[in-house]
N, C-alpha and C positions, 0 to 999 in steps of 0.2 A: 433474201435468202434466210431460211430457218434452219436452226442448227439441228442435227440429230440428237434426240434426246434418249439417254440410256439410263436406267435405273438398276443399280447393283443392290440387291436386297438380300438379307439374310440375318440368322441371328448371331450374337456375340461370337467370336472365335471362327466365324465361317470363311473368312479370308478376304473381306471386302478391302480393306487398306492395302493388303498385299496385291490384290488384284490391280488396284489403281497403280501402285509403284511398278508392278511387273509390265503393265501396258506402257507406261511412260518409259521404263527402261528398253523395251523392244523398239518402240519408236525412235528412241535415240541412237540405239545400236544400229538400226537399219538406216535412219538418216540423221547423221549428227547435227547438221544444219538445216533448219526448216522453221516452219512456223511454231509460234511458242506452244509450250506444253506447260499448263498452270494448275497447280494443286492448290485449291482454297480449302482451308482448315479453320477451326477456332483459333483465336489469338494465341490462347495459351499452349496451344499445340504446335506453333509454328517452328520452334527450335527443334523438339523431337522428330518433326517430319522431314526437316532438312537434313538432319543427322541420317535418318533412314534412307533418304533418296541418295545421299551421298555414298552411304554403305551399299547401296544395290548397285552403284556404278563403279565400285572399287575394281581397279584394273583397267577401266575404260578411258583412262586419261582425263576424267572429268566430263563436265556436259556444259552446253551453251543454251540449249533450247529450254531447259526446265526451270520453273520458278515455284517457289512455294510461298504462300501469301496468306494472311488473314484479311479479311474484308478491307479493315483500315489501310494496311500497308497498299493493298491492291488498289484501293482509290487513290492513295497519294502517288502512285507508281503511273496510273493512267492520266492523272491530272498534270503531272509533270510532262507527260508527253503531248497532251492535247492543249496545255495552257490555261488549265482551270485552277491551278495551284497558286497562283499569284496573290490571292487574298490570304494573310496569315491565318494558320489553324490555333483556335484556342483550345487550351487544354481543360480537362475538367477542374483543374484549380482555377484557371481562368474564368470558366463558367460561374464557379461559386463566388469569384470576387465581383463579377459583374451583377450577380443576383443579390449580393449582400448589399452592393452599393443601391440597387433599386429598392431593397426593403429598407434600408436606412432612410432613404427619402420618404418613403410612405410613412414610416415611423415619425419623422418630424412633422409630416403633414397630417398625421392621425386619421387617414382615409381608409384604412382596412378594418373590416368588421370581423369576418370568420377567422382570418389569420393574424388578428392583432395579438393575441397572447402567444400564439405559436412563433411568431417572429422572434420573440426574446428568447426562445429555447434554442439551447446548442443543439445543432444537427437538423434544424429546420431547413437551413439552406441546401443541405445534401438532399433532403427529401423533395424540396421544391425542383431541385436540379434533375432529380431522377423522373419527377411528373413530367417535366417539359421534354426531356429526352424520350420519355415513353409516347408522349404525343408524337414526337417527330417519327420515331420508329414505326408507330402505327398509323402515321399519315393522318392525324387527326388536328385539322387545323383549329385555331382558336375560335374562329367564327363559327365553325361547325358545332363546337362545344356549346357556344351560346345559344345557337339555334335549338340544340338538343334540350337545354335547360327550359326552354317554353313548353317541351313536352313531358315535363316532369310534374309529379303531383304537387300542387301548391303547398300541401301541408308539409311537404319536407323542405322547408325554407332553408335549412341549414346546408343541406347538399346543392341545392340551387345556388346559394351565396358562394359556396365553395367553388363550385364550376365557374361561375362567372369571374370570381376573384383570380383563380387560376388562369382563365383565358385572357383576362386584363394583364396580369404579369407577364405570361407567355408573348403576348403582342409587345410589351414594352421591351422584354429582352430581344425579340427579333429586330425590333427598331433599333435598339442599341448596337446590335451586332451587324446590321445591314451595312454592307460595304466596307466593315472594318475587319471583320474576322468570321470564319467558319468553325462550327464544332464538328465533331465525327459524324453527327447525323446529316448535317448539311453536305459533308464530303460524300455521304452515301446517295444523296439525291443527285449530286454533280456527277457522280461515277455513273449513275443510270442514265444520265443526260449525255455524258461525254464518250461512252463506250463505243458509239457507231463511229466515232472520229478516230479511234485508236488504231494505229497500224498493228500495234502488238496483238489485237484480237482477231484481225481477220484471218481466217484460216486456222486459228488456234483450237485446240482442245482444251477443255476445261474439265478437272475433276473437283468435285464437292465431296469431302470426305469428313466424318466425325461430327456431322450434325444430325438432330433429331427433328429440328423446327426451324423455319425461317420467318422472321417478322415481316410485316409488308413492305418494309423499305428493301429489305433483303430479296424479297419475292420479285420486286421491281427491277432489281439488278439482274437476277436470273431470266427475267423477261427480255432484258436487254441483251444478255449473253445469248440466249436463243436466237435472237434477231442477228447477231454479229458473228458469232463463232461458228465453226464447222461442226463441233460435236459438243455436247454438255453431258457429263456422266456424273450421276448423284448416287452415292451410296447412302442408304438407310437401313437401321437395323428393324428386321420386320420378320414374322413368321410367314410361311408359305408352304405350299406342298403341290405336287405334280400328281394330277389325277391319272387314272389308267389310260386316258387316251392322250396324255402328254399336255393336257391343258394346265395352266398355273391357276391355283385357287389361292387367293388372297383374303377371301371373305370368312376369315377365322375369328373366334371370340376375341382372342388377344389382340386382333387388330381393330375390329370394328366397334368392340364395346369402350365406352368413355372411360371406364376404369380399367381397361386392358393395358397390358404392359406396353404394346406397341401402338396404342391408339394415336398418339401424336406423330409419329413417322408415317403412319398409314394416311392420315389426314393431309400432312405435308405432301405425300406423293400425289394423291387425289387433287390437291390444289394446284400443283406444278403442271399435272397433266391437263387440267381444265384451263389453265392459263395458256399452255401450247394449243389447246383446241381453239380457243378464242382467237389467237394470232393466226392460225391456219384456215380457221373456217369449220363449220360444223361438218361439212363433207369429208374432212381430212382427219377426223378424230382417230388417234392411234397410229396414224402414218409418221414415219421417222421416230417412232417412240418404241423402245423395247424394254423389256423388264427381264433381268437375268437373276435367277435364285440361286444364291450361294448356299449349298447344302453342306451338312457335316460340320464337325468342329475340328478345325486343323491347328487351333491353337492349343486346347488341352491335351496333354500327354498321358493324363491319368483318367482312367475310368471314373473315378468319384468326381473329378472336376466336369468331365462331361454330363454326368447324371445331375450334378448340381445345376448347370446352366439349363437343362431342360425342365426341371421340376421344382427347384427351390421358390420360384416366384409364380408358379401356376396357382390359379385362383380355386382350381378344382379342390373339392373337400377330401376326395379319396387320394390318399399317397399311393405312389407306385411301389413295387417291391423294393425292398431294402437292398443295398448294394455295399460293396467293400468301400473302406473309407481311406485307402492309400492315397497320399497327397493331400490330405486334410487333416488339420490340426486345430482342435477347439481348446480354449484355455480360459480360466477365470483367475483373478487376482484379488487379493484383499483390497488394494487400492491401485491408483492409475500409474503410481510410481513404479510398483512391484510388476504390474501389467506391462509396462516399457522395458522394465529390465529382463523380464522373462523373454519378450520378443528380441531384444538386443542380443541376449545370450544365444537364442536359436540362430540369429543371422550370423554370428561368430561360428556356430556350429556347421552351417551351410558351407561357409567360405572355408573352413579348415577340413572338413570331412568329405564334402561332396563336390568340392571344385568350383563352386560359385563365385562369380566375380561380384564385387559390389553393384556394378551396373545392371546386373541380372535381377536386382531385387529392389522392391518398392514397397512403402508403407502409405496405407491410406487412411485417413481420418475424417470423421464427420463433424466432431465437436473440436474444432480447431481452437477454440479459446481454452479449453481444458488442457490440450495435449501438446500443442506446438512446443511451447517453454519446456515441458518436462521430458519430451522426446529429444530436443535439442541437447539438454543436459545429459541425459542418459546415453545417447549415441556418442557424445563427447567423452564421457567416462569410459565407455568401451572401445574406445579407438576406431570408431566406424565413421569413415567419411561420409558426409551427406549433404544433400541440397533440399532446403524446403522451397519447393516451387511456389511461385505467387509473390506478390508485392508485399513489402513489409511497411507498415505505417511508420511515417517519419515524425509523428506528432510529438513521440516522446524522446527524440534525440536532443542532446544537450544544446544544440544550436536552435532548434526550434523553441526549446524550453527559454533559452537565453531571450530571443526576441519577445516571446509572449510575456515574459517576467519583467522585461525592462519596461514594456509599455504598461504593465500593471504597476509598476513602481510610480511611474508619472500620473497614471489615473488614480491611484489609491493613495497618493499624498505619502508615498514612501513608507508604507506600512512594513511591519517586520517581516512577514511571510514572503511578499515578492522580492524585497531586497536580498534575502539569503537564498531564495530559489535562484536568483541571478548568480550570486557568488559561487554557489554550489555547482554551477555548470561546468566550472573548470577553465573559463576564458579569462577570467579576472587575474592579475598578477599577484595572487594570494596563494599559498599552498593551503592544503586541507587544514593543518594545525592552527594557521593563522586565521582562517575562517572560524573554526571551533572558538578560538580565544575571543575574536570579535564578536561572535554570536552570544558568548556567555556574558561579555561585558554589556552588550545591548540589552539582553533579557534583565540583567541585574538591575539597570538603571532605567528601564523602560523607555528606551530612545527609539522614537519614532518622528516621522514628518521630515520634510525636506529642509525646514529651518535648522534643525539640530544636525542632520547629516552634512549640511553644507556650510555650517557657520565657520566664519573666519577664525574664531576663538578656538584655542585647543580644547578638547574634550578634558574636564578635569573633575569629573564626578567620581566620588571614591565612598567606600562604604564606611559610615560612622558606627562605631559600637557603643556610643553613649550619645546623650543629647547635650553634652558640654560644648559651649559656645565656641571656645578657642581652639578645638581640636583641629590640627593641620596635618596633611599627609606627611609621612615619613620619606626618606630617600628611596627605599624599595617601592613604595607606593607611587612615587613621582616617575620612577623608571617605567613601571607598567603603563602609567597614564600617558607618557610620551610614546610607548609603543602602540597603545590603543589608538591614539590620534594619528599616527603615521598609517597604520592599517586602515581606519576609517578614510583617510584622504584617498589612499590608493582605490578603495572600493568606490567611494561617492564621486571622484572628480569625473570618471567617463560617464556615469549616469546623469551627473548634474549638466555637463556639456550636451549629452543627449536630449534631456528635458528642455535646455535653453533652445535647442536647433529645433526641435519638434513643435514647440508651443510658437516659435517664431515662424512657422511654416504657414505659407498663404495658399499652398496647393498641395494635391496628393504628391506630386514630383517632389516638392521639397520634403514632405514627410518620409518619403521613401530614401532620399538622400540622407537625411538625419539617421534613419535606421542603418543604413550602409556605412556611414561615416563611424557609428558606434562599432560595428563589426569590424572595421579596418583598424580603429583605435585599439581594439582588444586583439589585434593580430590572429583573428579566427583562422584564416586560410592556413598560416603556418602551423597553429595549433592542431587543426585538422590533419595536416600532413604528419605531424608527429604522432597522432593518435593512429593514422593509418599504418605507419611503419611499425608501431609497437604491435598492432593487431596482427599485423603479418608475421612478425616475429613469433608471437604467441600462437599462431595457427587459427586465429579467429577471422578467417577469410571473409566470412559474411559482414563481420563488424568493419573490416577493413574497406570492403566495398561500399558499404553505407557511409563511412566517413569520407571516402573518396567522391561520392556522388552528390552529398548533401549540399555542399556548397553550390554546385551547378544548378541544383534544383532551387535553391533559396534565390539565387541571382535571377533565375528564369521567373520566379514567382515576383520578385520586385519589377522586373521588366514588364511583366504582364499588368502589374498594378499601374505602371506608369502609361502603358499603351491603353488601357481601358479607361482610366480617370486621370491621367497625369495633370492636366491643365485645370481640373475641377477643384473648387474649394471644398472641403469636406471637414466637418466637426471631428475633433480627435477621437472622440468615443465611437463614431461610425468607422474611421480608419481602423481603430483597435479591432472591431467586429469583423470588418472586411479581412483584415490580415490574419485574424484568428481562424476564419472559415478556410483561407488559404492554407495555412498550416495544417488544419484538420484534414483537408483533402489530399495533402502531399503524401506520395508513396514513393518508396525506393525500390526500382526493380533490380534484382540481384542476378548475378551470372554464376552458372555452376562452378565449382572449384576445379574441376578438371574432367577426365573422361571416366573414371572409375569412382562412381559414389552411389550411395543409396538415395533415391528419390523419395522425398516425404511430400505427398500431395493430398488434396481434398477432394471429396467426391464431387464437389461443384466444379473444380477445374481440374478433371483427372487427366493428367499428361502421361500417365503410364499407358504403355502400348507393347503387347506381347511380352510381358516380363515373366521371367521364369518363376519368381517366387514373390508372392503379394502377402503383406502382413495388414490385416484390417484390425485395427485397435478401436475400442470404446463402443462395441456392439452392445449397447444398453438400451433399454426401454425409453421411449421418448427421444433418442438420438437416431436410432434406425429402426423404422422411419422416424424422421424428425416431425416434432409436432409443428403444425402450422401456426404461424403468429401474424398478427396484422402489421403489415409495414407500409410506410409511406403516407401520402396524403388522404388516399382514399380506403375505406373499409371494404371488405368483400361485399356487404350490403350496398355500399355506394356504387360499385362496380355494376352490380345487377341492375340497379335503378338506371344507371347511365346506359348500360347495353340497350335495356328496352326503349329508353328514349331515342337513341341513335336509330333503332329500328323503326320507331314510329316516324321519325324524321325522314328516313330513307324510303319508307312506304309512301309517305307524302309525296316525295319527289320522284317516285318510281325508279329508285335506284337500290343497288345492293348495299346493305348496312355494312359498315366498317367494322373491323375486327377490334375486339376489346380484350386486354389481358384480364383474366379472372382473378387475379391475386392469389390468395393462399389456396383457393380451390384448385387452380391450375398448378400450383407448386406442389400440392399433395398428390395430384396425379402423376406429375413427373418425377416425384421422389422415388417412386417404385422403380422407374427406369433407370435413375442415378445409381441405386443400390445394385440393380442387376448388372449394370455395366461395371461397376468396381469389384462385384463378386467374381466377375468372369474374366478378370485381367490376367490370372495366372496361367502359365503354361504347365508348370510342373507341382507347383506346392502353394497351398493357401492356408494361412493361419489367420484364425478368428478368435478375437479374445474380447474380454469385457471386466470391468472392475465392479467389485461388490459395495464399494463405498467411495465417496468423493473426497476431496481435500479436507472438508469440515468433519468428516466422519458419518455423514448421512448416507444411509442405505440406498443402494441402487439394484435395479433389476435387470436380467439379461433381455435383450431384444426378443421379440417373438421369432425372429429368424433363427435364433439359436435353438429354441425349441424344436422348430420345424427341421433344422439340420440334424438334431439328434434323433428325430424320428425318422428321417431320410437314411441316415448313416447310423445304424445301431453299433457298428464296429468303432464308431468314433468315441464311444463311451470307454472303450478298454483304453483308449490313448488320450483321453481327457486329462488335461493338466490343471492342477488347482494349486495356486501359490499362495499360502497362508500368510498373515502377518509375521509369524514367527518362523519363516522360511529360511532366514539366515542360519547357517550351520548344518543344514540337512546334507546327507550325502548326495551330491548332485554336481556332475560333471559340468552343468551348464553354467555354475558359477565360477568356473575357472576360465571363463571366455575372455577375460582381460584382467590386468592387474587390480583395478579398482574393485570391481565386483568380487574378485578373489579374496581381496582383503576383508571386504564386507562379511562375506561367508565364513572366513577364518574367525573374524571377531565373534560371529554367532556361535561358532563351535567352541570357542575359548570361553564364552559365557555359559555355555552348557557345562564345560569343564569346571568352572568356578562353582557352579550351582549343584552339580551332580558328581563331581569329583572323577569324571572320566570323559576321553575324547576318543573318536573313532580313528583308527589307523590312517584312514583316507585323509583326515585333516591334519594329523602329525605329519604326514609327508608334505603336505601343503605349507605347514609351518616351517618345516627344514627347508623347503624350496625358497620360501620367502626370505629367511635368514641369509640365504645365499645371494639375494639380489641386492647389490649396494643402493640402488634408487628406492628399494622399498623398506629399507631399515627404518628410516625416521618415520614414515606412517604407521609401521608396525609397532614401534616403541610408543607412539601416541596412543594406538589402540589398547596395547597391553596396560598402559599407565591409567587408562581409563577402565579397563574391565577389572583390573585387580588393585584398583585404587584402594588406599587405606588413608585414614586420616593422619596427617603429618603429626610428628610428635610435638609439634607446636612450639619450637624453641628457636631464638636467635642466640648467638653467643652474647654473654655479658658485655664483651667489649663493644660489639655493635649496638647494643641497648643503651650503653652509656653514651655512645656518640649520638644516638638518635635522641634522647630524652635529657641529658643533663645539661645544665648551664653552669659550668665551672664543675664544683662538686655538690650542686644543689639540684634536686628534682623539684620542679616548680609546677604548679598547676591549680585549677580550681578543684572544688570538693566534687564537682560534676564528673571531672576527669576521673577520680579515683572510684566514683560509684560505677562509672562506665566499665572500668577494669573488673569490678566485682560481678557486673552483669555478664560480661563476656571478655576474656583477655584479648580475643582477636578484633573486636569492636574497638577496643583501646588502641590496638596497633594501628588498625587502619585510620582512626581519626588523629592519633597523636604522633604516630611514627611515620606511617605513609603521607599523613597530612591530606586524606581524601576529604572532599567537601561534597555536599549536594550542590547541584546547579542553583545559584541563586536567581530568583525572578522578582520582578518588579511588581509586588503585590502586596497588599495589607494582610499579615497573618496575625495569629493569636499572640505570638511573641511580640510583635510591634504593639499590639494593644497593651500589653503587660509593661512593655518599656516606657510607653507614654504614660501610663498611669502612675507607675513608679516615680518618673520625674515630676509629674504634678503633685503628687502627695509629698515628695522631698521638697519641692519650693513652697508648697503650701505651708509645711511645719516650720520651714526657716523664716517665712514671712510672719507667721503667727507668734513665733518666738520673739521676733524683732517687735511687733506692734501690740501683742496682746500677752507678753511675758510668759508665752508657750501655752496658754489656757485655751485650748480648742473651744471649750464649751461657752467661752466669753464672746465668740465672733457671731456677730448678727447674721441672721440667715441671709439677707439680701447682701451683705458683704461676702458671705461664702460664695454665693451665686456668682458675683462679680469676679472674685478671685479666680474660681475655678474656670470661668470663661476666658478670662484674660491669660491664664496660664497655657490653657490649651492652645489659644491662638498664637501666643509666644513660642511654645515648643513645637507645634505642628511642622513649621518649615524645616526644622532640623532633622526631622525623622525621614530616613531613607530618601534623601535627595528630594525633599518636598512632596513625598508621595501623596501625602493627604491634600496636596493643592492641586493634583494632577488630574482629577476628574470630578464631574458634578457629584457623582454618588459618593465619593470620598469626602467631599466638602460638606456634604450632609452627615456623614458620619462624624464629623467634628462635633457637632451639637449632640450627638449621641454619646460620645466620649466624655464631654464636659457634663452631661447628666449623670453617666456613671461615676464620674469624680466626685460630683455634687452628692450622689447617694452615699458614697463611701465616706465622704468627709462628713456627712450629717450624721451617719451610723458611729463612726469613731468619736465624733463630737460629743453624742448622746452618751457613749460609754464614759468618756473622760469626765462628764458631769456627775456620775454616780461612783467612780472609782478613785481610789487613793492614789493610783499610778498616773502619772502624767508624761506625755511624750518629751523626750529630752534630745535624742540624737537620731538623724536621718541619714541614710545611704553612707554609712561609715565604710569607707574602703580600706582593705588591708592587703599587704602582699607586694604592693607596687612601690617603687622608689617614691619618696616624699609622702606617703600615706602616714597619717597621724598615729595608727595603730602599728607598732613595731613588734612584730611576732618573733619568737624564739623558734628557730626551725626544730622539727623533730629529728631525732638522730637516727639514722639507718646503719647497716653494717658496713664495713670496711671504710669508715670515715666519711661516708656520704650522709647528706641531710635531705630532709623534706620540708618544703616551704609552701603554704597555701597563698592563694589569692582569691579575693572575692569582695562582697559589699554587703552589708547587714542593713537591711531596710530600715529597721527602727529599733530603738531601745527606750523603754519607759522606765522611770525611776520612781520609787515610792516616796511620797512627799514627806514621810516622817520616818522611815525605817530604812536599814541598808538592804533593801531588796530592788531587783530589777527584773523586767520581763523582756524578753527577746521575741520581736514580732516580724514575721515575713510575710509580704504580701503575695497574694495568689489570684489570678484571674480564673483559674480553673479549680478542679477539685484536689483536695489534699488532705491528709491525716497522717497521725504518727502511729507507727506500729512497730513494736519490739522485734517481731519477726523479721522485718526488712532491715532494721538496725543490725541485728546479729549478722545476717549474711553480707552487709555492707551496701545494701541496694539503696537506703535512704539515710544519709550522714550528715546532710548539709546544716539542719539546725543544731545538732549537736557539736558540730565542729565550730560553727558560730557562736555557740555557747562558750565553748573553750576560749575562743578569740575574745569574747566579750568580757570575760572575767580578766583575762590579761590586759584588756583596754582599760577597765576601772582601776587596775592596780598601778598601770602607767600614769593614771591621773590621781594617784594617791588615795584612791577609794577602795575600801574592801567591801564589795557587794556580794550579796547571796542571790543566785538565781531563783526567781519566783515561779518561773515557767517559760515555756517556749509555745508560742501560738501562731497559727496561720490566720491571717486576716483576709478576707475576700474582698476583692475589688470587682464588683459586678452589680448590676441592676437586676435583681431577680423577678421572674413573672410569678404571680400568684393565680391560681385557678380555683374556682368554687362553684358549686352547684346553685348557690344562692348568693344574694347580694350582701356584703360584708360592711360592717361599719368601720369608720377610719380608725378606730383603736384596733378592731380585729385585723384590719390590713396592716397596720404597723406592727402588730404582735407577729403576724405570720412572716412578715418580711425580716424582723429581727430574728426569728427563729432560723430562718434559711441562711442568715448570715453569722450565726453563732460561731466562734472561733473554736476549731479543734486544736488540740496539742496536749501538752503535759504542763500541769501546774503543780506546785509543791502541796503535798498532802498534809496542809494545816487549814483546819476549817476557817479560822479565823482570819487567816491570810486570804483564802478564797473569797470570804466576804468582802474584804477591802479591795480585791480585783473587781469583782462583780456582785453586789449584795443580793441581786435577784437571779443570778444566773440567766440573765436575758442576753449576755453577749458572749458568754463563753460556755463551752459544753459541760463543764464541771458543775454539779449542781449540788445543792444540801436540802436535806429534809428540814421539817418544822423544829426537830429536836437539836439541829445543829450538826448531825451526822451527814456523811456523803450519801446521796441517793443510790439506789441498785444499779442504776444505768451507768453512773460515774464508776462505780466499783467493776461492773461487768467489762466497760470499754476502757478502763484503765486509764481514765483522765487525769488522774493525780499520781504523783510518784513522791516517794519518800526522799529526804536529803541524801540517805545512804544510796538509793536506787540512782539517784542523779550522779552521784560520785563514782558508782559502779559504771554507769553508761559512759561517762565521759572518759574513765580509765580504759574502759574497753575500746572507745573509738580511738583513742590514741594509739593503743596497741594494734588495732587492726589496720589503721594507716600505716604504720611502720611495717607491718607485715606486707601490706599492699605495696609500698614503695619498694621493699627489698625483692618482692616477687617481680615487679617491673623491671628492675635492674638486672635480675637473673635471666631476663630475655623470654619470660613466659608469654607466648602469643597464641596459645590453644585456643582452637574453635571450640568452646564449650560454654554454650549460652545456658543460663539458668532456666529452670522450669518448675513452676509451682506443682507439687505432686498431686495436690487435691484438685486444682484447676489447671489441667495441662494446656489449655488455650491461653493461660497467662505466662508468657515467656519472653525472653529477651529478643527472640526473632520477630516479635509481632509487629513492632514500630520500627525495627532497625533499619537504617539506610544503608547498611553494607551487605545485607543478606544477598545481592546480587553479585557480590565479590568474593564472599568467603567460600561458596559452593558447599555449605554445610548440608549433608544428606544423612539421616539417621539410618538409611539402608545401607550406607558404607561402612565396613568395620572400621572401628575407631572413632566415629563420629558419634557422640551421644550427648544427650541433655545432662546438665548438673541439676537433678531432682532435688528440690527443697521441700522437705517434710514439714508441715506446720506441727509445732510442738506447744505445750503449755508455757506460760510466761515463767513458772517456777523453773522449768528444765531449761529454758534458755538462759535464765540468769544464773542458774548453777554453772552452765556451760562456760558463761561469760567469766564467772569468778575462776574456774579452772583454766581457761585460757591465760587470764592475767597471772594467776598464780604459777602457771608452768612458765611464763616469760620470766617473772622476778625469781623463780627458783633456779 
């Protein structure tokens, strides 16, 4: 028996689908019980088709005969009846698992050539899976491919190798599958074989709707249906016309040309007719075959939409007459977000003003990656229920990330990144704050590796702020250490058990069990239930569905791993790769949230059908139509060569050549039809929009289709919407579509009022309405506070300031603290009031180098004092080298929890540090040999309990006082006169500047000078400061265009290390400090006078100037202390008026916190104008005099 074959053809909207449903309805009404009526549609259309069929039978009490299937479900149904479904079906995930397993074996055996590098690339397994599926769909056995390779050009060895390796892998895959599992393509072959045995098909009528093309496997199924069923009806989109005599003409350009819109459907019809003719014999061509042409456009209710269907995609160069544009809306927006918002506003307009239901509306997108997330957020903001049709990738779900990261922890030796990726999935018994604390601790101490994470001893690393040997943690530090160790154990214990289990596994089954045990130990099912419930409560139904389904999918993935490779022994690295491929392939199928929702679909899987209003977003060049791109294993050139080889092979055998998918060439031909189909889904209203820029601000161009639309519909220009970036605040009712966009629009209007001083009455009404909505008051207040923000007056109460800063009645701190206040009061408040800190990281920084060199120089000085009576110049060169090396080796383990011992490059750095220390010691020793000043005291601390230097606190207002703490690097004393030098070691640049002293930006050396005088007085010595100097601890580089002598090199090195600072303006004393000005910046001429550079740079100061400076610094510190205790926390950073890029914000670590913005009223820099030295000194005198007066 051969079934009657009936083609229903027609253009979009001609009623083909409705004809199928009507025919099924009539048969069911006439005969409720009878042979099956089966509607076959693409997989993604089954849900909608079932709903449409059910709707057509409303009032009929349901139906028994009718079925809606995709090919896959149809195959399963038939095989369940005929007994061919006993072999388990393998999913795409299972396919990839099996293929990855095969590839891993080939990697171990290193027997792949062409695919050797690709195997290591993520995604290759998916490409290989798709290639094998294509072979099956096009019925190309591996043996045929091998034979075809023999007919290829020998010069194309790469393609030949590619074909042969693919054929080999396909054979291995089939062998592994044989008798164990079937995939979707195998099911199609079985379907074709078993249809003749199915009672369901006997006497059945089949309708195939929604297809434009059938692959060879599907064609074989149709051939079987033609042999078994009573009738087969096939709908195909196609052009046609009736000739005057009533004959049907299909030989039209859009059907027969390869670039024609309906070329593929036309070729499909011809192939089916030829297939039927082959079955019936040449004498019966056309018998029991009819073609019904559906004319007219029953879908489009507007003339413009009918016109668009007829002419938008015509290839003719001449455009037809223009027509009115009712039902068509074109729009452009500054970016994709505004484009989505404009569409959402218009959807709300349709539902409010024109009675549309959300289910009457659909959104089509071509660029899913750019639009899906934006659309989801915008539709949610606008309160529009929606369903994004299609499956959601599960690879980024926290559970998938947990599994991947846990395996990365094991494989990567417990590196920082995978451990904390695990902890941030939310499945471990640590709240987010605990994870943050633990992460900060781990980063601060460079903790990595299983040994440290799982050690039985408690974690007891803590940050030392000096290199003193006996420093022990205080009680507060001990509490923190105990907390960190507890958090560490909660995080590490499950992962440690997991690693032990998986490394002890002897088979894939054992590894799967280890993974499952970890998930159960972490209570993953319970946590997913909690997340599902929370998502449902918050209205995130898609997220709830994903949380609900993911556990089932993960278990199915693990089950398939056991089924495929359970008893096999597999290296852990291969298991990780196999499981990773499975997670990559996993997708979550979502269910619509109800009956009334907007459907968001793609052009590729366009499930919209007969929709009243359709919104097409992203109509940009390169997207509509989409540029062709190479996908998969074979390039387009490869496919052409393969096709020719298959033709040559078939010619040799006297057979028809098999079909080959033509890749991007075929995709580009079908692209026009996809767009045609999408652009003609609307019944009443079609919105087409595009963006002018992407998320990065790169310009975008409209699609050529937009230009053609504007040419077709001149009237559309009058209704053309353009949404600029500055659209917020415009007089537009669309912005009142929902509370969220209304607030955004109101914010724009209020911004205009702030800038222009006026606001339209329209927005004044919106403002008043918003004030009356309790739910909107808080977001409105936030918007107002942002728009009309002014700098806070920047004060806290004196009581709060004293509570934050005082220790009893004393304000304590380092000089750096008070310099920070002079730079910006808020920066001081952030650091010392709020106690904000930068995240500490375990790395060697410049300040660590400084700390190390300071410690080396201190211990060197103490040792020289003991062994050489403090005479640095008497220490032999070899002895200096040995001392520096031994001190570096001694001190290195104490720095930052042995950071210098943690890495090979840091170990190498130790020798460089020792070299720098030696260079500094040599330079300072050479200076000591010519100077009358000799080193006497090193690293003298003050301000702490037990320090030798006992300071008298500075008095502040209201009985409070100010006390410093710090450490003087070095004090040198004159061998015969009561003078001393204060020396501060620096690893970076440094200089003394009266301007910076005046404004309080650089006070340290002068404060230390005050302290030094007090130190000597406590020792019964009345010494006079001879100067304050910066000594550089560095190993400078010298460059020269010519070769230099040793003396020249030494001279240049000494010059680069000359010490800046201020020394007493006494020429004789300067000679005693440095006779030849080789070591300090201050210099003398031959006549004994100071040279011009010394005068110009003010390297010398008189005794009166030093007294003035010390008096001024004391006064300024008292002023600073009083201002701090008065509660000054203004955001008022300094800025050099002459060099505005030099300001307090440049390197400030708190600039992300303060919100300083000169564009907001009240925020401004404290501009500092550079003035002459004389003017600054006069000001200092006036300030001190004012105070004393």
